[in-house]
Every structure is written in structure tokens, then in C-alpha cells.
C-alpha positions in Angstrom: -10.8 66.7 -39.7 -13.2 67.0 -36.2 -13.7 71.0 -37.0 -14.3 70.2 -40.8 -17.1 67.3 -39.7 -19.0 69.4 -36.9 -19.2 71.8 -39.7 -21.2 69.5 -42.2 -23.3 68.4 -39.4 -24.5 72.1 -38.4 -25.0 72.2 -42.2 -27.0 68.6 -42.1 -29.3 70.4 -39.0 -29.7 72.9 -40.7 -30.8 71.6 -44.4 -33.0 69.2 -42.0 -35.1 72.1 -40.6 -35.6 73.2 -44.3 -37.5 70.3 -45.5 -40.1 71.9 -42.9 -40.8 74.6 -44.8 -44.4 75.1 -46.8 -41.9 76.0 -50.1 -41.8 72.5 -52.0 -38.8 74.2 -53.7 -37.1 74.7 -51.1 -37.6 71.7 -49.5 -36.8 69.3 -52.3 -33.5 72.0 -52.4 -32.9 71.1 -49.1 -33.1 67.1 -49.6 -30.8 67.8 -53.1 -28.2 69.5 -50.9 -28.5 66.8 -48.2 -27.9 64.4 -50.9 -24.6 66.2 -52.1 -23.2 66.1 -48.2 -23.0 61.8 -48.7 -21.8 60.0 -45.8 -22.0 63.0 -43.2 -25.4 63.7 -44.0 -26.4 60.1 -42.8 -26.5 59.9 -39.3 -28.9 63.3 -38.7 -30.9 62.1 -41.5 -31.6 58.6 -39.2 -31.7 60.7 -36.0 -34.4 62.9 -37.2 -36.3 59.8 -38.4 -36.1 57.9 -35.3 -37.1 61.4 -33.0 -38.4 64.1 -34.9 -41.0 63.3 -38.0 -43.4 60.4 -37.9 -44.6 59.2 -41.4 -46.3 59.9 -43.4 -45.4 64.1 -44.2 -43.4 65.6 -46.9 -40.3 65.5 -44.2 -40.6 62.1 -43.4 -40.9 61.0 -47.2 -38.0 63.6 -48.1 -35.5 61.7 -45.6 -36.6 58.4 -46.5 -36.0 59.2 -50.3 -32.8 60.8 -49.9 -31.0 57.8 -47.9 -32.3 55.5 -50.7 -31.0 57.8 -53.0 -27.4 57.2 -51.1 -27.8 53.8 -51.9 -24.8 51.9 -50.6 -23.2 55.3 -49.0 -26.2 54.9 -46.5 -26.0 51.1 -46.4 -24.2 50.5 -43.0 -26.0 53.1 -41.1 -29.2 52.3 -42.3 -28.5 48.7 -41.4 -27.7 49.5 -37.9 -30.3 51.7 -37.6 -32.7 48.7 -38.4 -30.9 46.2 -36.0 -31.3 48.7 -33.3 -34.7 49.8 -33.9 -36.6 50.4 -30.1 -40.2 50.5 -31.5 -42.7 49.1 -34.6 -42.4 52.1 -36.0 -38.4 52.5 -36.0 -38.6 49.0 -37.5 -40.8 49.4 -40.6 -39.2 53.2 -41.6 -36.0 51.6 -41.2 -36.6 48.4 -42.8 -38.4 50.2 -45.8 -35.3 52.4 -46.3 -33.2 49.4 -46.0 -34.5 47.2 -48.8 -34.9 49.7 -51.1 -31.3 51.5 -51.0 -30.6 50.2 -54.9 -28.3 48.5 -57.0 -25.4 50.0 -56.0 -26.1 48.7 -52.5 -25.8 44.6 -54.1 -22.8 43.9 -53.1 -23.6 45.2 -49.4 -26.9 43.2 -49.6 -25.3 39.6 -50.6 -22.9 40.1 -47.6 -26.2 41.1 -45.7 -27.5 37.4 -46.3 -24.9 35.8 -44.2 -25.7 38.2 -40.9 -26.7 36.3 -37.7 -29.5 39.2 -37.2 -32.8 38.1 -38.4 -34.1 41.4 -39.8 -31.0 42.2 -41.9 -31.0 39.3 -43.6 -34.8 39.9 -44.4 -34.1 43.2 -45.5 -31.5 42.5 -48.0 -33.6 39.5 -49.6 -36.2 42.2 -50.0 -33.9 44.9 -51.1 -32.0 42.0 -53.7 -35.6 41.1 -54.6 -36.7 44.6 -55.7 -33.7 44.5 -58.4 -35.3 42.0 -60.4 -32.8 40.9 -62.9 -30.0 43.1 -61.5 -30.2 41.0 -58.8 -29.2 38.0 -59.9 -25.1 37.5 -58.6 -26.8 36.9 -55.2 -29.4 33.9 -56.7 -26.6 31.7 -55.8 -26.9 32.5 -52.4 -30.1 33.2 -52.1 -31.4 29.6 -53.2 -29.3 27.9 -50.9 -31.8 29.6 -48.4 -34.8 28.0 -50.3 -37.2 25.3 -47.7 -35.6 26.4 -44.4 -37.2 26.6 -41.3 -38.1 30.3 -41.2 -41.2 30.9 -42.9 -39.9 34.4 -43.7 -37.4 33.9 -44.9 -38.0 31.1 -47.4 -41.1 33.8 -48.6 -38.8 36.5 -49.2 -36.0 34.0 -51.2 -39.2 32.8 -53.3 -40.1 36.0 -53.7 -36.5 37.0 -55.1 -35.6 34.2 -57.1 -39.1 35.0 -59.2 -38.0 38.4 -59.5 -34.6 37.8 -61.0 -36.3 35.5 -63.6 -35.2 33.5 -66.5 -31.5 33.6 -65.6 -31.8 31.6 -62.5 -34.3 28.7 -64.1 -31.0 26.4 -65.1 -30.1 26.6 -61.2 -33.5 25.7 -59.9 -34.0 22.7 -62.3 -30.6 21.3 -60.9 -32.1 21.7 -57.4 -35.0 19.9 -58.7 -32.8 17.4 -59.8 -30.5 17.2 -57.0 -31.5 18.6 -54.2 -31.2 19.4 -51.5 -34.6 18.5 -50.8 -35.6 20.6 -48.0 -35.4 23.2 -51.6 -37.2 21.2 -54.2 -40.8 22.0 -53.3 -39.4 25.5 -53.0 -37.5 25.3 -56.9 -40.9 23.6 -58.7 -42.7 27.0 -57.4 -40.5 29.4 -58.7 -40.0 27.1 -61.7 -43.9 27.4 -62.4 -44.5 30.9 -61.9 -40.9 31.8 -63.5 -41.5 29.9 -66.6 -44.7 27.3 -66.5 -44.7 23.6 -67.8 -42.2 24.9 -70.3 -39.4 24.7 -67.4 -40.5 22.2 -65.8 -39.0 18.3 -66.3 -41.0 16.0 -67.8 -41.0 14.1 -64.4 -42.7 17.2 -62.9 -44.8 18.0 -65.6 -46.5 14.3 -65.2 -46.7 14.5 -61.2 -48.6 17.9 -62.3 -50.8 16.2 -64.2 -51.9 13.7 -62.1 -52.5 15.7 -58.8 -54.4 17.8 -61.2 -56.9 15.2 -62.5 -56.7 13.9 -59.1 -58.1 17.1 -57.3 -60.5 17.7 -60.8 -62.8 14.9 -59.4 -63.8 17.2 -56.6 -63.5 20.4 -58.5 -66.3 23.0 -57.8 -66.8 26.6 -59.0 -65.8 29.1 -56.5 -65.9 32.8 -55.4 -63.5 34.8 -57.4 -61.2 37.9 -56.0 -58.5 38.4 -58.0 -56.9 42.3 -59.0 -58.2 42.1 -62.7 -60.3 39.7 -64.2 -61.6 39.8 -67.5 -63.6 36.5 -68.9 -66.5 35.5 -72.0 -69.4 34.0 -70.5 -71.6 32.1 -73.9 -74.7 30.4 -73.1 -74.0 27.1 -74.4 -72.8 23.6 -72.1 -70.8 22.3 -75.1 -67.2 22.9 -73.9 -65.9 21.2 -77.0 -68.1 23.2 -79.5 -67.5 26.6 -77.5 -63.7 26.1 -77.6 -64.0 25.1 -81.2 -65.5 28.2 -82.3 -63.0 30.4 -80.4 -60.3 28.3 -82.0 -58.9 27.1 -78.4 -56.3 23.9 -78.0 -56.3 22.1 -74.7 -52.8 21.9 -73.6 -53.2 21.9 -69.8 -56.0 20.7 -67.5 -56.3 22.8 -64.7 -58.5 23.2 -61.7 -61.1 25.9 -61.1 -58.8 27.7 -58.7 -55.8 27.0 -61.1 -57.7 28.2 -64.0 -58.4 31.6 -61.9 -55.1 31.9 -60.8 -53.4 31.4 -64.1 -55.9 34.6 -65.4 -55.1 36.7 -62.8 -51.3 36.3 -62.8 -51.7 37.0 -67.0 -54.3 40.0 -66.8 -51.2 41.8 -64.2 -48.8 43.9 -66.4 -46.7 45.7 -67.9 -46.2 43.1 -70.7 -43.2 43.3 -73.4 -45.4 41.0 -75.7 -48.8 39.5 -76.4 -47.6 36.3 -75.1 -50.0 37.1 -71.9 -53.3 36.5 -74.8 -52.4 33.0 -75.5 -54.1 31.5 -72.1 -57.4 31.3 -71.8 -59.1 29.2 -68.9 -62.2 27.5 -70.4 -64.3 26.6 -67.2 -66.7 23.9 -66.9 -70.4 24.5 -67.7 -72.1 26.2 -65.1 -76.1 26.5 -65.3 -76.0 26.3 -68.8 -73.0 28.8 -69.8 -69.3 28.1 -70.7 -67.1 31.1 -69.1 -63.6 31.9 -70.6 -61.2 33.8 -68.4 -58.6 35.4 -70.0 -57.2 39.2 -70.7 -57.2 38.7 -74.1 -61.2 38.6 -74.0 -61.3 42.2 -72.4 -64.9 44.1 -73.0 -62.7 47.0 -73.9 -61.3 45.4 -76.6 -62.8 45.7 -80.0 -61.5 42.5 -81.4 -63.4 41.1 -78.3 -66.5 42.9 -79.0 -66.4 41.5 -82.6 -66.2 37.9 -81.0 -68.8 38.2 -78.8 -71.0 39.8 -81.2 -70.3 36.7 -83.5 -70.7 34.3 -80.8 -74.1 35.4 -80.2 -75.4 34.8 -83.8 -73.9 31.0 -83.1 -75.0 30.7 -79.5 -77.6 32.8 -78.8 -76.0 35.2 -76.3 -72.0 36.0 -75.4 -71.3 38.5 -72.8 -67.4 40.0 -72.5 -66.6 41.5 -68.9 -63.4 42.7 -66.6 -63.6 43.9 -63.3 -60.8 45.2 -61.3 -60.7 44.3 -57.3 -58.2 47.5 -56.4 -60.7 50.3 -57.6 -60.0 50.5 -61.2 -63.6 49.8 -62.3 -65.3 47.2 -64.5 -66.4 47.0 -68.0 -69.1 45.1 -69.9 -70.8 44.3 -73.3 -73.6 42.0 -74.2 -74.7 40.1 -77.3 -77.8 38.6 -78.3 -78.6 36.7 -81.8 -75.8 38.9 -83.7 -76.3 41.9 -82.2 -74.9 44.4 -79.4 -77.4 44.8 -77.1 -75.4 47.1 -74.8 -71.9 47.9 -73.8 -70.6 49.9 -71.1 -68.1 51.2 -68.3 -67.5 52.1 -64.9 -64.2 53.3 -63.8 -62.0 56.3 -64.0 -61.9 59.3 -66.4 -58.9 58.2 -68.2 -59.8 54.7 -69.1 -63.8 55.7 -69.2 -62.1 58.4 -72.0 -59.8 55.5 -73.9 -62.8 53.1 -74.4 -65.5 56.2 -75.3 -62.8 56.9 -78.2 -63.0 53.3 -79.4 -66.8 53.4 -79.2 -69.0 56.7 -78.7 -72.0 54.7 -78.0 -70.5 53.4 -74.7 -72.3 53.9 -71.9 -70.6 55.5 -68.8 -71.5 54.3 -65.1 -70.6 56.1 -61.9 -67.6 55.5 -59.9 -64.3 56.5 -59.1 -60.7 55.4 -59.7 -57.8 55.5 -56.9 -55.1 53.4 -59.0 -54.2 49.9 -59.8 -52.9 47.0 -57.7 
């Protein structure tokens, strides 16, 4: 057995050397062979990450990716490497690998939630968070960690439960109703993020509405900083008339900050249906204009174009905008007195081509795109 293990170690070392090849095919083949060696390849890969290669580099990325692919097979060695990290670079490396070991490591992640070492508990929570719905088995243990003194653990546990989604709603509702008291605030936040007011108790809805109405007495516009945001601006101060024109029904009072946060959240995808298009934040009139926020009104949508043109025939001026804070670009259209004055775009080629295909008259601005947020 000792001879066989040493032979595997030598093979692993040779394969790790091949990760430095300039030939992409050779590097990929070496990574696949390392994966095929399984448990025997894990210690030398961890040692190479610790002492030999510093990211980002192709070799570093391949080693990390191969460990992630091994999943539960690599769990214990990666966990111990994280716990024994000697530098911040090592800690970041092994924390990233550990929390991305995938669904096969879920039973190990659940066990690690009881580990006395904080970095292991935290890594396990983030590992479960990345599994989203598939991490449901861990939900009761994670829910028991809500509201603790360690804010980092509390934040990670909250994020994980939100990611697991609707399946944890009954559990969170029970916490709101029966405690423990320290976890009730975090449970309310999770419920609001997962299902909004529809999953809140009538008592919680009344309390939130009272709080919002109190805040509305001193509410005011604020600078907007969102990943993605779309809005229509109509030259009108009669908010009720504007809402009637767009066919909107008041359902919930909102401060400016809350409304923008809701629109920003709805603007993130991917979406399985069009439910995210149903929510609109209508801001209080500002300098003679009323602004309506939500992904439904993107100037890249032809129905928004038609809507703005019709609105301009009623109110005189209507404009639509889309802006992405992650270097995805922007788009806009301006209509006056029932006529489209101009429509423009400033984003990456793929999106620009899509918009130009819908409307060949679209003007293109400068700029580049480097990915979404």
C-alpha cells in the first residue's frame, strides 16, 4: 500500500508540473487526470496552492477548480488547510475552494456548522448558501444561528436562508411567532426578501406600514446607486393622474430609499416569469416631474417606447432611461407631444445590436461593456 501511495504522489506531482504547460489542451488534460486520481491527488494540490502558485494564473485556477470538482472527496483536507492557513492569501484561497465544494459536500457542510473554529463554520454557511434550494436540509441548523453576537455569521446565515428560498418560509414564520427573540429580526428580513408582504403576518404588515408612514414624514429624494435601474419620467406633478394613466394600483406606501431598493432588486435576473415587471415605485413629484421606477419601463422595450409616446401626448413630455452601474451601459428615449424625439444607446456591442435590430433608427453612443453585476 505504501508503494502504491508513493507512486500516486509522484504521478500527482508530474501532473501538477504539466499545469504550467503553455499548451491549453495539455493543461486541461493534466487537470482531468488529477481529478481522476481522486483522494491521492488532493494533498499535493493543496501543497502546490500553498507554496508554489499564487493566483490569478492558469495553474492556480486549474488547481482550485479541480479541488472544487472533487467535492466531498476534498472536503476534509481543504477544511484543514483553511483552518491552518498561515497567511491572508492562503486563507482567501482555501476559503474560496472550501465554500464551493458543491452539493456532494452538503452532509459535511452540515457537520461543519458545529465546528468550534469560526472560519470553518463561516465557510460551511457560505458553501450551503451557494447551493441555494439544494441546501434546504441545512436550513434548521442555519436558522438556529440567526441573531447571534457574531455579525459575520449572522449575515452569512441570513444570506443562506434567503438563497434557499420559499421552502424556509414556514420555519421563518414560526420564528417570528414564537422566537427565539434574538432571531426574530433576521427572520423578518429573510421573509421580506423571499416573498415580500405576501408571506408576512398581518401583525408584521401593520407594523411595517406604520414604520414606513412615520419615515414618510421626513422622506426626500436621494442619490441613486444601483446595479441596474430603469425609470420613466413624466412632466407632471399630479401623481394620482400619472398613476391612472399608467394603470397602476396603490398597494404599499414606500419611502424613496425603499422604492429604489425594490426596483433595483426587481432589475436583477434571471427571472423565470414576468412577475418582477408587476411592481412599480412611483416617486413623489420632483421639480414638476413624476418618476416611475421598475424594469417594466426599460427604453429597450418597444412597449415602453409606445407608452412614452402616448404619455407625451397627454402630459407634453415623457422620457425613459436605463442605466447599469456595472459598466453595462445605458439607454434612453425622449418623446414630446406624441412624437419620439430621439432614442439612444451606450453599451456593449451585443446589447447594442439587439436594440438596433428592434429599432434601426437607434443612435449608438460610445463605451464598452465588461460584464454584469
